[in-house]
N, C-alpha and C positions, 0 to 999 in steps of 0.2 A: 745533567747529573754533576754533582760536585766532584772536585778532584778526590776528596777522601772516599767517596763511594766508588769511583773508578779504580782506585788503588786497593780496594777491598778493606779499607780501614773504616772503623766506626768514628764519627765525629765525637770529640770530647763532650762529655755531659755538662750541662750548665750548673753552675754552683748555685746552691740554694741556702738561704739563711733567713730564719724568720723566728720572732719571739712568739712562743705559744702562751706563756703564763709567767707572771712575776708575783711572787708571793713571799711573806715572811714564814720561814720554816720553824724558828725558834726565837724567843726573846726573853731576856731576863733583866730586872732592874732591882738594884739593892741599895738601901741606904742604912748601913749597919750602925752608924753613929748618930742617927737622927733621935730626937730634935737637937741634940747639944751641938752638933755640927753647924746648924744655922746660927749659933751665937758666935761663931769664929768669923774673923776677917776673911773675906772670899779672895785669897790668892792661891788657888789650887796648883798642884803639880799634876798635869793630865798626861797620862800614858796610853797610847793607842798601839794595838796589836790587831793585825789582820792576816787572814789567810784565804786561800780559794782551794776549792776542790771540784772536781767534774766526774761524772760517771754516765755512761751510756744508760739510756732507759730502753730504746728500741733503735732499729736500723736507722741511722741519721738523726736521732732525737737524743739530746743529752741534758742532764740536769747540771747546773752549775750553782755552787753555794759559795757566797762571800761571807766569811765570819769576821765580825769586828768585835772586840773587847775594849772598852774605854774604862779606865780607872782614874778616878780624881781623888787626889789625897791633899789634905792640909797638915802638913806636918807628917807624923806617922799615922794619922787617922784617915781612914777611907771615908770620903765624902759620899761617893756613890761609885757603884760598879754596873756598867750596863754591857750586856752582851746581846748581839743581834745576828742571826743568820738570815741573809736575804738571799733568796733563791729564785732561779728561773729555769724554765724549760725551753730550750732551744732547738730548733729544726736546723741542723747543719749537715748538708749533704754535698757530696762530690768534691770535697776538699781532700787534698792528699795529706799524709801523715805529718809532713813538715809544716803545713798550713793549719791543721787541726789543733795543735798544741797552742799556738798563739791565739786562736779563736776562743779556745777554752779558758786559757790562762791569763789573758789579757783584754780581748775584745768584749767578751760576755760580762766580766767584772766591772769593766767600765760602763756597761749599761746598768748593771745592779747597784752601783755605788751610790748615785743620787737618792735611790729609794732607801737605802740603809742609812744614808745621812740624815734623811728626813725622820726616819723612825727613831734614831738615837736622839736627835734634837727634840722630838716630841716627848720622849720618855724623860729626858733631863728637865725639861720644863715642867711637865705634869709631876716630876718629883720634887718641885720647889726650888729648883736651882736655876741660876741664869742660863740663858740660851748657849748651847754648844754648837758651833759651826765648825765641822771637820773640813780641814783643808782638802783640795783636790789631790788625788793620788795618781801617780804615773804608773799605772800598771804594765805598760810596755816595758819600762825599765825594770820594774820588780821582776817580770817574767824573764827578761834578759839575764838578770843576775841570778835568778833561780837556775836557769838553764846552764849558765857558767859554772855555778857551784856544783851542779850534777855532773857536768863534764870533768871538772877537776876530781870529783870523788871517784867516778867509774870509768873516766876516759871516753864516755860516749854520753850525748845529750839525751835526756829523758823527756819524752813527750808529755809526761804528767803535768797537769796545770796546777801545781801545789806550790804556794809560796810560803 
């Protein structure tokens, strides 16, 4: 018999993580100033916005959605606007609350980002524009910043994985 069984304690449950599904939840591509924008010298100002959200689907199963919006402008004219929601369904079991927040707010978005980056790049190319390669994102730092902001606002950290 193990020491845990002799003391009447149950052994800790093994942590479980698995990717069940990765998919595009929503996508949009707009070129409001085409075809005139193609006659302009291509020196765009590119703005990137991203956020994450997670929600439980069942016991130990969560959906995480990484939302990315990229706006490219030449002067005051929008060349393109691309929005993508890359999502995944993940099995995440036997993690305590302090571990679950970083899993949903950092670890899972790290898995989703390469898929979202590919989707956005493909849309930009198919829209007639030069390839856009999004730089890597440090989701660990973004999640830590989010937690720090939540703590400053409320005095307690929020486990919500929203950036």
